[in-house]
KOLFIKOL-989145 format. One record per residue (C-alpha): residue in three letters; x, y, z. Coordinates in pm, whole numbers, padded with zeros to 5 digits, always signed. Example, Ala and Ser with C-alpha at 12.3 -4.5 7.8 and 13.67 -1.06 7.14 Angstrom:
BEGIN
ala+01230-00450+00780;ser+01367-00106+00714;
This chain:
BEGIN
unk+01281+03017-00592;unk+01657+02985-00628;unk+01714+02945-00254;unk+01527+02614-00270;unk+01736+02470-00550;unk+02059+02284-00492;unk+02350+02370-00720;unk+02312+02067-00955;unk+01940+02139-01001;unk+02010+02512-01027;unk+02241+02455-01321;unk+01965+02263-01503;unk+01643+02443-01411;unk+01792+02792-01406;unk+01976+02735-01734;unk+01657+02604-01897;unk+01474+02914-01780;unk+01749+03151-01889;unk+01779+02990-02231;unk+01408+03039-02288;unk+01420+03394-02154;unk+01707+03475-02392;unk+01518+03324-02684;unk+01199+03520-02619;unk+01389+03846-02560;unk+01595+03797-02874;unk+01281+03713-03072;unk+01112+04025-02935;unk+01404+04246-03034;unk+01442+04099-03382;unk+01073+04052-03459;unk+00962+04154-03806;unk+00596+04159-03704;unk+00614+04340-03370;unk+00722+04686-03493;unk+00432+04689-03742;unk+00176+04629-03465;unk+00202+04977-03319;unk+00336+04880-02978;unk+00320+05241-02856;unk-00057+05257-02916;unk-00137+04901-02804;unk+00149+04783-02581;unk+00208+04415-02531;unk+00423+04201-02304;unk+00544+03841-02298;unk+00493+03682-01955;unk+00614+03347-01821;unk+00354+03135-01636;unk+00353+02818-01427;unk+00680+02639-01367;unk+00850+02859-01623;unk+00726+03162-01432;unk+00861+03019-01104;unk+01196+02954-01276;unk+01149+02580-01218;unk+01169+02480-01584;unk+01232+02105-01576;unk+01368+01921-01876;unk+01088+01832-02122;unk+00825+02015-01913;unk+00564+02240-02074;unk+00659+02600-02136;unk+00362+02824-02051;unk+00367+03183-02176;unk+00115+03465-02211;unk+00103+03730-02485;unk-00075+04015-02307;unk-00204+04322-02491;unk-00310+04648-02331;unk-00624+04682-02547;unk-00767+04457-02814;unk-00575+04169-02968;unk-00460+04296-03309;unk-00491+04100-03630;unk-00114+04073-03660;unk-00095+03892-03321;unk-00135+03556-03494;unk+00162+03629-03719;unk+00367+03738-03416;unk+00289+03413-03236;unk+00382+03207-03541;unk+00707+03396-03567;unk+00800+03328-03203;unk+00635+02994-03120;unk+00673+02789-03439;unk+01054+02753-03415;unk+01011+02605-03067;unk+00747+02362-03188;unk+00973+02263-03476;unk+01243+02146-03235;unk+00987+01941-03038;unk+00919+02167-02738;unk+00576+02160-02578;unk+00470+02526-02571;unk+00142+02628-02410;unk+00058+02986-02505;unk-00234+03218-02452;unk-00311+03552-02616;unk-00534+03789-02419;unk-00606+04153-02365;unk-00564+04294-02016;unk-00939+04313-01962;unk-00990+03953-02086;unk-00710+03820-01867;unk-00840+03981-01549;unk-01198+03881-01628;unk-01104+03521-01699;unk-00889+03498-01385;unk-01188+03615-01181;unk-01410+03344-01329;unk-01162+03057-01359;unk-00935+03016-01057;unk-00716+02770-01249;unk-00620+03062-01469;unk-00569+03280-01162;unk-00322+03028-01011;unk-00115+03022-01328;unk-00103+03403-01337;unk-00002+03416-00970;unk+00327+03262-01083;unk+00364+03518-01364;unk+00709+03663-01434;unk+00798+03942-01676;unk+01015+03839-01970;unk+01009+04118-02225;unk+00790+04388-02371;unk+00626+04681-02196;unk+00691+04613-01827;unk+00431+04866-01700;unk+00164+04647-01857;unk+00287+04349-01652;unk+00275+04560-01335;unk-00074+04678-01423;unk-00190+04318-01466;unk-00058+04211-01126;unk-00203+04523-00962;unk-00550+04463-01105;unk-00540+04098-01000;unk-00468+04202-00642;unk-00721+04484-00627;unk-01011+04338-00824;unk-00985+03968-00740;unk-00752+03867-00457;unk-00838+04145-00208;unk-01212+04113-00270;unk-01248+03736-00297;unk-00961+03589-00098;unk-01187+03366+00114;unk-01366+03224-00190;unk-01036+03164-00371;unk-00889+02996-00064;unk-01194+02771-00026;unk-01168+02667-00391;unk-00796+02604-00363;unk-00832+02383-00054;unk-01123+02195-00211;unk-00941+02133-00539;unk-00638+02032-00337;unk-00839+01756-00170;unk-00981+01639-00500;unk-00629+01619-00641;unk-00513+01413-00344;unk-00810+01184-00386;unk-00728+01134-00754;unk-00350+01086-00725;unk-00319+00941-00375;unk-00065+00989-00100;unk+00264+00995-00290;unk+00457+00985+00037;unk+00323+00631+00084;unk+00259+00496-00266;unk+00467+00242-00456;unk+00463+00447-00776;unk+00423+00807-00658;unk+00322+01101-00871;unk+00604+01345-00812;unk+00395+01648-00897;unk+00025+01596-00826;unk+00017+01340-00544;unk+00009+01428-00176;unk+00364+01518-00082;unk+00442+01616-00442;unk+00554+01948-00584;unk+00197+02073-00626;unk+00152+02074-00248;unk+00442+02315-00224;unk+00295+02532-00501;unk-00035+02535-00313;unk+00142+02666-00003;unk+00291+02948-00208;unk-00042+03037-00367;unk-00217+03043-00030;unk+00063+03254+00116;unk+00027+03506-00167;unk-00353+03517-00145;unk-00392+03528+00233;unk-00080+03709+00350;unk+00058+03886+00046;unk+00389+03699+00059;unk+00601+03734-00251;unk+00895+03498-00211;unk+00930+03147-00066;unk+01175+03280+00190;unk+00893+03492+00333;unk+00745+03171+00476;unk+01036+03167+00721;unk+01074+03543+00762;unk+00705+03582+00850;unk+00712+03289+01094;unk+00497+03037+00904;unk+00789+02794+00894;unk+01076+02766+01137;unk+01431+02782+01008;unk+01467+02403+01043;unk+01135+02340+00865;unk+01225+02577+00583;unk+01566+02417+00547;unk+01429+02060+00544;unk+01166+02161+00287;unk+01439+02309+00068;unk+01630+01981+00082;unk+01312+01785+00006;unk+01225+02004-00292;unk+01577+01974-00430;unk+01560+01593-00413;unk+01213+01569-00568;unk+01307+01810-00848;unk+01623+01612-00913;unk+01416+01293-00934;unk+01161+01456-01163;unk+01431+01585-01398;unk+01590+01241-01403;unk+01254+01082-01484;unk+01199+01327-01770;unk+01544+01246-01907;unk+01476+00871-01892;unk+01139+00898-02067;unk+01241+01180-02302;unk+00919+01364-02218;unk+00718+01516-01938;unk+00636+01223-01711;unk+00556+01255-01341;unk+00443+00905-01238;unk+00743+00714-01104;unk+00669+00363-01233;unk+00867+00054-01139;unk+01053+00032-01466;unk+01209+00373-01394;unk+01290+00337-01024;unk+01577+00094-01070;unk+01736+00305-01345;unk+01705+00626-01144;unk+01865+00463-00841;unk+02158+00363-01062;unk+02172+00709-01219;unk+02194+00867-00872;unk+02461+00621-00754;unk+02270+00433-00482;unk+02465+00118-00387;unk+02325-00197-00230;unk+02381-00213+00143;unk+02340-00536+00338;unk+01987-00668+00291;unk+01866-00344+00126;unk+01888-00287-00247;unk+02011+00044-00385;unk+01669+00114-00533;unk+01510+00060-00190;unk+01748+00316-00038;unk+01656+00560-00314;unk+01282+00509-00258;unk+01328+00542+00118;unk+01491+00881+00067;unk+01227+00987-00183;unk+00936+00894+00044;unk+01106+01067+00335;unk+01142+01390+00138;unk+00786+01371+00005;unk+00663+01322+00359;unk+00839+01646+00458;unk+00642+01833+00190;unk+00324+01655+00297;unk+00365+01749+00663;unk+00459+02113+00595;unk+00164+02147+00360;unk-00076+01997+00614;unk+00064+02212+00895;unk+00025+02524+00681;unk-00341+02440+00615;unk-00398+02386+00987;unk-00251+02727+01063;unk-00485+02882+00808;unk-00779+02703+00966;unk-00834+02513+00640;unk-00876+02170+00793;unk-01162+01925+00765;unk-01385+02170+00956;unk-01353+02449+00702;unk-01675+02354+00526;unk-01877+02280+00840;unk-02166+02524+00868;unk-02201+02483+01244;unk-01917+02588+01463;unk-01807+02293+01677;unk-01862+02321+02052;unk-01574+02448+02261;unk-01360+02157+02384;unk-01097+02152+02653;unk-00825+01896+02724;unk-00831+01703+03049;unk-00462+01745+03121;unk-00318+02052+03285;unk-00047+02198+03064;unk-00247+02156+02741;unk-00471+02421+02586;unk-00694+02480+02283;unk-00608+02776+02062;unk-00798+02849+01744;unk-00948+02498+01733;unk-00607+02333+01762;unk-00427+02171+02054;unk-00102+02302+02199;unk+00101+02330+02519;unk+00038+02616+02757;unk+00412+02685+02764;unk+00750+02515+02712;unk+00794+02519+03090;unk+00488+02295+03125;unk+00669+02023+02930;unk+00978+02050+03149;unk+00763+02020+03461;unk+00562+01725+03324;unk+00730+01541+03031;unk+00432+01303+03014;unk+00253+01584+02829;unk+00456+01477+02525;unk+00242+01162+02521;unk-00081+01305+02657;unk-00110+01562+02379;unk-00146+01283+02120;unk-00408+01105+02329;unk-00602+01430+02375;unk-00575+01518+02006;unk-00744+01190+01914;unk-01006+01218+02191;unk-01099+01576+02100;unk-01061+01514+01725;unk-00847+01823+01709;unk-00519+01884+01520;unk-00195+01990+01681;unk-00084+02348+01630;unk+00236+02403+01439;unk+00399+02542+01753;unk+00305+02223+01944;unk+00474+02011+01675;unk+00788+02221+01701;unk+00793+02189+02080;unk+00749+01811+02054;unk+01053+01791+01826;unk+01254+02026+02046;unk+01177+01839+02369;unk+01175+01482+02234;unk+01505+01416+02412;unk+01302+01398+02734;unk+01156+01067+02613;unk+01466+00872+02712;unk+01514+00544+02894;unk+01377+00667+03227;unk+01072+00817+03057;unk+00998+00491+02875;unk+01027+00292+03199;unk+00758+00498+03377;unk+00443+00303+03448;unk+00232+00606+03357;unk+00397+00650+03015;unk+00333+00283+02947;unk-00036+00317+03037;unk-00082+00630+02826;unk+00076+00459+02527;unk-00143+00151+02573;unk-00448+00379+02560;unk-00308+00540+02245;unk-00266+00197+02086;unk-00629+00112+02163;unk-00780+00448+02060;unk-01011+00445+01760;unk-00985+00780+01585;unk-01036+00913+01231;unk-00732+00890+01006;unk-00660+01262+01024;unk-00637+01236+01405;unk-00465+00900+01434;unk-00240+00945+01740;unk+00016+00692+01613;unk+00036+00865+01275;unk+00081+01200+01445;unk+00352+01055+01669;unk+00524+00921+01358;unk+00490+01251+01168;unk+00646+01451+01451;unk+00927+01201+01501;unk+00820+01131+01858;unk+00719+00768+01797;unk+01074+00680+01694;unk+01211+00866+01995;unk+00972+00676+02222;unk+01046+00343+02048;unk+01405+00371+01919;unk+01385+00020+01774;unk+01167+00167+01494;unk+01441+00397+01369;unk+01552+00163+01090;unk+01204+00130+00936;unk+01116+00501+00906;unk+01025+00561+00539;unk+01189+00227+00454;unk+01046+00110+00124;unk+01044-00240-00021;unk+01092-00269-00395;unk+00792-00475-00494;unk+00428-00431-00591;unk+00305-00612-00281;unk+00387-00370+00001;unk+00194-00054-00074;unk+00329+00151+00217;unk+00671+00216+00370;unk+00735-00012+00667;unk+00666+00251+00937;unk+00329+00343+00782;unk+00249-00025+00737;unk+00302-00087+01109;unk+00067+00196+01205;unk-00195+00073+00958;unk-00168-00279+01102;unk-00254-00145+01447;unk-00551+00038+01296;unk-00672-00281+01124;unk-00658-00467+01456;unk-00857-00196+01634;unk-01127-00211+01367;unk-01207-00581+01415;unk-01571-00617+01511;unk-01662-00257+01415;unk-01843-00115+01116;unk-01501-00027+00971;unk-01374-00386+00989;unk-01193-00448+00659;unk-01161-00824+00707;unk-01516-00883+00585;unk-01550-01167+00834;unk-01742-01174+01163;unk-01494-01431+01291;unk-01229-01162+01341;unk-01460-00952+01557;unk-01563-01255+01763;unk-01201-01359+01819;unk-01094-01005+01909;unk-01359-00988+02180;unk-01236-01321+02324;unk-00877-01202+02375;unk-00807-01135+02741;unk-00533-00872+02704;unk-00559-00693+02369;unk-00258-00472+02434;unk-00038-00777+02367;unk-00183-00803+02016;unk-00161-00427+01959;unk+00207-00420+02062;unk+00276-00713+01829;unk+00096-00532+01544;unk+00312-00224+01597;unk+00640-00416+01620;unk+00591-00713+01387;unk+00811-00577+01104;unk+01069-00374+01297;unk+01329-00640+01215;unk+01330-00509+00856;unk+01532-00217+00983;unk+01816-00445+01085;unk+02062-00610+00845;unk+01931-00963+00893;unk+01825-01244+00663;unk+01525-01322+00885;unk+01345-01003+00983;unk+01095-01197+01195;unk+01360-01337+01430;unk+01545-01006+01442;unk+01220-00829+01519;unk+01138-01074+01800;unk+01469-00991+01970;unk+01407-00617+01927;unk+01055-00653+02069;unk+01194-00820+02381;unk+01434-00528+02427;unk+01162-00267+02375;unk+00921-00428+02621;unk+01196-00498+02871;unk+01276-00126+02885;unk+00913-00063+02975;unk+00921-00312+03266;unk+00669-00555+03116;unk+00664-00902+03270;unk+00849-01191+03110;unk+00530-01373+03006;unk+00386-01062+02843;unk+00707-00984+02654;unk+00754-01348+02548;unk+00405-01357+02394;unk+00462-01036+02197;unk+00802-01168+02086;unk+00643-01496+01976;unk+00379-01315+01769;unk+00647-01102+01602;unk+00866-01404+01530;unk+00581-01614+01388;unk+00363-01345+01224;unk+00414-01510+00882;unk+00358-01867+01000;unk-00012-01898+00919;unk-00015-01721+00583;unk+00296-01901+00458;unk+00156-02234+00568;unk-00186-02165+00418;unk-00047-02057+00080;unk+00263-02277+00050;unk+00173-02603+00219;unk-00083-02876+00169;unk-00310-02829+00470;unk-00484-03158+00390;unk-00169-03321+00522;unk-00211-03389+00893;unk+00156-03309+00949;unk+00107-02952+00825;unk-00172-02874+01071;unk+00002-03057+01354;unk+00323-02864+01298;unk+00134-02534+01330;unk-00049-02648+01643;unk+00273-02760+01813;unk+00446-02432+01730;unk+00160-02207+01849;unk+00077-02423+02155;unk-00230-02241+02298;unk-00569-02132+02158;unk-00515-01778+02292;unk-00190-01744+02098;unk-00355-01892+01791;unk-00637-01636+01805;unk-00391-01349+01834;unk-00166-01488+01560;unk-00463-01526+01325;unk-00580-01169+01389;unk-00227-01036+01346;unk-00198-01225+01015;unk-00525-01079+00886;unk-00438-00725+00998;unk-00090-00754+00845;unk-00234-00856+00508;unk-00499-00584+00514;unk-00237-00320+00595;unk+00001-00452+00328;unk-00230-00367+00041;unk-00514-00490-00181;unk-00296-00746-00358;unk-00214-00913-00027;unk-00563-00941+00123;unk-00810-01105-00114;unk-01112-01330-00083;unk-00902-01631-00174;unk-00632-01549+00081;unk-00901-01502+00345;unk-01049-01846+00272;unk-00712-02021+00291;unk-00614-01849+00614;unk-00948-01909+00783;unk-00946-02276+00679;unk-00601-02331+00831;unk-00696-02146+01150;unk-01007-02359+01203;unk-00815-02680+01141;unk-00541-02588+01387;unk-00798-02481+01647;unk-00976-02814+01602;unk-00651-03001+01658;unk-00592-02805+01977;unk-00944-02884+02096;unk-00951-03255+02002;unk-00590-03362+02017;unk-00356-03519+01764;unk-00563-03641+01465;unk-00289-03884+01363;unk-00339-04073+01687;unk-00713-04099+01628;unk-00860-04406+01466;unk-00833-04338+01093;unk-01013-04662+01018;unk-01312-04544+01220;unk-01322-04213+01032;unk-01303-04390+00697;unk-01583-04626+00799;unk-01807-04332+00892;unk-01757-04180+00546;unk-01823-04515+00382;unk-02148-04556+00575;unk-02255-04203+00484;unk-02194-04265+00114;unk-02372-04601+00113;unk-02672-04446+00287;unk-02682-04153+00047;unk-02977-04273-00159;unk-03027-04219-00533;unk-02713-04009-00593;unk-02511-04323-00673;unk-02477-04392-01047;unk-02609-04727-01167;unk-02375-05026-01162;unk-02121-04845-00941;unk-01914-05081-00728;unk-01878-04848-00430;unk-01698-05098-00199;unk-01458-05172-00485;unk-01385-04800-00528;unk-01314-04765-00157;unk-01049-05032-00191;unk-00861-04841-00463;unk-00885-04495-00305;unk-00574-04376-00124;unk-00591-04338+00256;unk-00495-03972+00223;unk-00788-03913-00012;unk-01036-04093+00216;unk-00923-03894+00522;unk-00902-03548+00368;unk-01197-03538+00126;unk-01547-03441+00248;unk-01834-03676+00169;unk-02008-03426-00061;unk-01696-03393-00276;unk-01646-03768-00283;unk-01995-03801-00429;unk-01902-03561-00709;unk-01582-03751-00781;unk-01756-04087-00790;unk-02012-03952-01038;unk-01732-03820-01257;unk-01560-04157-01241;unk-01880-04329-01344;unk-01911-04099-01646;unk-01557-04168-01765;unk-01651-04482-01964;unk-01322-04518-02147;unk-01279-04146-02226;unk-00937-03992-02154;unk-01097-03759-01900;unk-01414-03587-01782;unk-01426-03263-01590;unk-01660-03041-01397;unk-01645-02663-01350;unk-01800-02522-01032;unk-01842-02154-00946;unk-01762-02012-00605;unk-01923-01668-00610;unk-01808-01586-00256;unk-01441-01605-00351;unk-01490-01531-00723;unk-01306-01849-00816;unk-01376-02168-01007;unk-01309-02527-00905;unk-01202-02747-01195;unk-01222-03118-01113;unk-01056-03345-01371;unk-01104-03722-01354;unk-00912-03929-01605;unk-00654-04192-01679;unk-00328-04149-01492;unk-00126-04038-01793;unk+00229-03918-01713;unk+00252-03539-01746;unk-00125-03486-01734;unk-00090-03223-01460;unk+00136-03005-01675;unk-00098-03045-01974;unk-00398-02925-01772;unk-00190-02634-01640;unk-00083-02549-01995;unk-00436-02554-02137;unk-00560-02331-01855;unk-00274-02088-01923;unk-00360-02085-02294;unk-00709-01972-02196;unk-00575-01710-01951;unk-00705-01890-01645;unk-00471-01865-01346;unk-00429-02157-01105;unk-00448-02072-00735;unk-00384-02420-00600;unk-00411-02781-00709;unk-00454-03123-00551;unk-00383-03453-00723;unk-00511-03788-00593;unk-00407-04110-00765;unk-00626-04417-00711;unk-00486-04764-00737;unk-00702-04838-01046;unk-00485-04594-01247;unk-00733-04309-01214;unk-00601-03960-01139;unk-00827-03706-00976;unk-00695-03349-01016;unk-00867-03060-00841;unk-00770-02707-00944;unk-00885-02385-00780;unk-00858-02117-01050;unk-00956-01764-01140;unk-01243-01722-01387;unk-01168-01661-01756;unk-01120-01293-01849;unk-01448-01259-02044;unk-01730-01375-01817;unk-01996-01320-02085;unk-01845-01597-02295;unk-01722-01807-02004;unk-01901-02126-02113;unk-01757-02098-02463;unk-01408-02054-02315;unk-01443-02368-02101;unk-01568-02566-02403;unk-01263-02456-02601;unk-01034-02547-02311;unk-01192-02895-02295;unk-01128-02952-02667;unk-00769-02837-02633;unk-00708-03065-02334;unk-00832-03364-02533;unk-00596-03272-02815;unk-00306-03225-02573;unk-00360-03561-02403;unk-00384-03728-02745;unk-00052-03572-02847;unk-00215-03359-03118;unk-00157-03019-02953;unk+00191-02893-02878;unk+00117-02667-02580;unk+00463-02509-02573;unk+00444-02399-02937;unk+00085-02282-02903;unk+00176-02087-02592;unk+00464-01913-02767;unk+00222-01787-03032;unk-00088-01719-02826;unk+00035-01555-02509;unk+00362-01404-02625;unk+00385-01053-02491;unk+00111-01117-02233;unk+00335-01032-01940;unk+00178-00816-01676;unk+00283-00456-01627;unk+00653-00417-01544;unk+00742-00521-01192;unk+01066-00542-00999;unk+01308-00806-01123;unk+01361-01033-00823;unk+01626-01307-00836;unk+01466-01652-00862;unk+01517-01899-00578;unk+01461-02277-00553;unk+01426-02470-00225;unk+01410-02851-00203;unk+01265-02959+00134;unk+01271-03321+00249;unk+01196-03250+00617;unk+00854-03084+00631;unk+00663-03383+00492;unk+00700-03748+00581;unk+00580-03871+00241;unk+00671-03605-00017;unk+00960-03392-00131;unk+00852-03027-00133;unk+00993-02805-00406;unk+00948-02428-00362;unk+01016-02194-00655;unk+01026-01818-00600;unk+01026-01605-00914;unk+00837-01340-01107;unk+00486-01427-01221;unk+00506-01488-01595;unk+00262-01630-01852;unk+00270-02007-01878;unk+00518-02044-01592;unk+00330-02319-01407;unk+00302-02529-01723;unk+00673-02502-01797;unk+00774-02581-01438;unk+00542-02879-01405;unk+00654-03008-01745;unk+01017-02982-01632;unk+00937-03179-01316;unk+00765-03446-01527;unk+01075-03471-01746;unk+01274-03523-01423;unk+01047-03828-01362;unk+00862-03665-01073;unk+00495-03723-00995;unk+00317-03407-00874;unk+00070-03490-00598;unk-00016-03138-00484;unk+00062-02782-00582;unk+00011-02448-00409;unk+00048-02126-00604;unk+00094-01815-00390;unk+00112-01495-00596;unk+00218-01173-00423;unk+00174-00933-00714;unk+00537-00911-00823;unk+00643-01258-00711;unk+00497-01604-00736;unk+00577-01896-00509;unk+00501-02229-00677;unk+00513-02516-00427;unk+00502-02876-00550;unk+00459-03190-00340;unk+00631-03459-00546;unk+00752-03818-00540;unk+00946-04006-00802;unk+00773-04251-01036;unk+00849-04528-00790;unk+00657-04349-00513;unk+00960-04242-00307;unk+01090-03907-00182;unk+01376-03750-00374;unk+01669-03725-00135;unk+01968-03814-00352;unk+02206-03515-00388;unk+02261-03597-00756;unk+01885-03605-00823;unk+01835-03277-00636;unk+02107-03112-00846;unk+01940-03246-01161;unk+01602-03103-01053;unk+01754-02765-00972;unk+01928-02753-01309;unk+01603-02834-01494;unk+01413-02563-01305;unk+01691-02308-01355;unk+01684-02376-01729;unk+01309-02309-01740;unk+01342-01988-01540;unk+01621-01859-01763;unk+01421-01936-02077;unk+01096-01783-01950;unk+01259-01471-01808;unk+01462-01418-02124;unk+01149-01449-02339;unk+00963-01207-02112;unk+01246-00953-02128;unk+01248-00982-02508;unk+00870-00928-02524;unk+00889-00618-02304;unk+01179-00443-02475;unk+01149-00206-02769;unk+01219-00328-03126;unk+01554-00144-03116;unk+01650-00314-02790;unk+01542-00650-02932;unk+01778-00603-03226;unk+02063-00516-02991;
């Protein structure tokens, strides 16, 4: 294994192995028990297994050894093991030992292939070496030679189960360095298969016997060295065996390895980019090795698939895999470099290893002239539109072979690029490919949007290739050192499409979609869409219904491909609501220019004609006179009925509320009607936080009779069985808070201290004060980590700055929360004084410092807290 280990890792892993070897040999020589066991009559040997056997002994990893006896296990064996093993246990080492006779070991290896795999890595340490040789000989003769197919089937099957359990580490935020796909276990599996199927003894035999090219072997050696280095570093940080690279360790490892920040990329992001790139090398070599063995998805099919042939001359099928007929065929027709991916997806057939090597070798043919060919453009458009299983995704295969980046050089900067947050599950290049897949699935049985609207809109689009190009390119700007990746990406998209001779209108539309791909989701989650200005602004920016349809579908696909924390039922509702409002504006014209008086009169007539819903003695015309115009225009009649009933039930009480369930979105709507008491918004937010209910958005309407109507969309309480009891407790606490009897800040410090979510990246907080986007309100945006009680503290700080919160949107992206407040001062005016803005920023900064400091204190160890 030493040829795969760089010198720094060699000095650690080799020295660990040698130290253990020296200990066991010294213990064997100086043993007081061994000589009395009659070693000449019943020889025994000490054998290294697993990572110790492969001489890959990481710091703090298990040490697996086998005490093997020629005949029966003698009674004194237990004393021998105590003599040798106990000193290692005493110093805290994790020793896994087994004591077996030769017959038991061979029999167990034949029944339990897990045992067989560990013995395949066996290495002689000390004792009677002929016994070690006899063990390995019997394993080959009695098990491997006779049952190689069965062992291989089991190994491939267990390999898939492991991948299913630990995920694709080459694409995960917190990869498992050993067991995940692309981890060290994939490499071990290659070695085991090579030993079982081909009798290879050393890793270098993979190159010598032609299973890996020199370049592939070299790149895998570099990848293994990096992953082992990372794993050793992780073990050092945690002071134990620990293979899951969690967020709290990534930043420290990046610092340990000396990764500096560079432009708009953090050092930890550069470290993760390198790590994912190296794990992807292991993943691809492992997958290619399985293909060469014939151990692909078809291995367990009982019926042999029908013979298939490619349509293009110059391509051929060999052993159920696709390849080129010859290197000369590529030189004669470079378009084969694209056609082979299209045919692979159509035939549902993998590429042979030799085909992958030829693609890499001849990728220089895909230069500027190649990209400008009309035929190459058409082939790639068909590839974009192809629906194929994940294992035959043509775009993924193009990415894996490096050809996609050669064909679209603008993607170079996003290959394996990783963003340090819990929101983006995949590296940017994989995210782009998954976005294209999500678009293609609209309207199919695999549609992940969960909404028929997406399928209907997709079918209405005249030229879907525009949307597919935008999906593939929408985040390429992240590879450029720019503060606005959307604008940078739009410029890069224009360049890419210009090289391919697309028309100006086509390229402009793709560029627009790339530039504005965040418009709808940011507006839906950060702006009050009940404000006519918000919807109008979107409509004016998008301009046409066709662009709006494509932008909506791109937004949905982008969120789906980002990860489960990005695409949720609540996000889907917000986005759909905004889309329908903007489409309505485009169809009917500017709603501000319409007769608002007429619309209000229609609602009034509908309420007056509503029948027996109206509470007794309700002065409905009088209520209309005190309701704000914004409330009358934006609130549906059915909700107005609910609010009027709540108002009628107030009867001098400080407040009444109603809790409604929305099972479709798994949310609750909390409607609070009460006296317009200063700071009431923050008190409601605080009480909800005390009861572990998270606010998704909030609307506040103030009537001219000093009544405040607050509408909160929230998550349900954590324990649904006792949900009613939790709401009753929250109601009591809100009454106490409004009466000044409950100090929410003190109660919060006691009740939810230490309730922070699992560790996430520390992102610098940011505060924006916007006086341009709304004609009536100042908009305050606060970007920070999501922490317990944050909304209460922020809203309380705004109240102390004499600001009246009229609306709030809370957009949580797993590791970051964006709290957006629409505010006016107590006199009903926007806040545009520089001195007042500085005062507001200072108050918010003080809250963020206090909350983040408390959270850091709660998450640190007692020793760190003392320091």
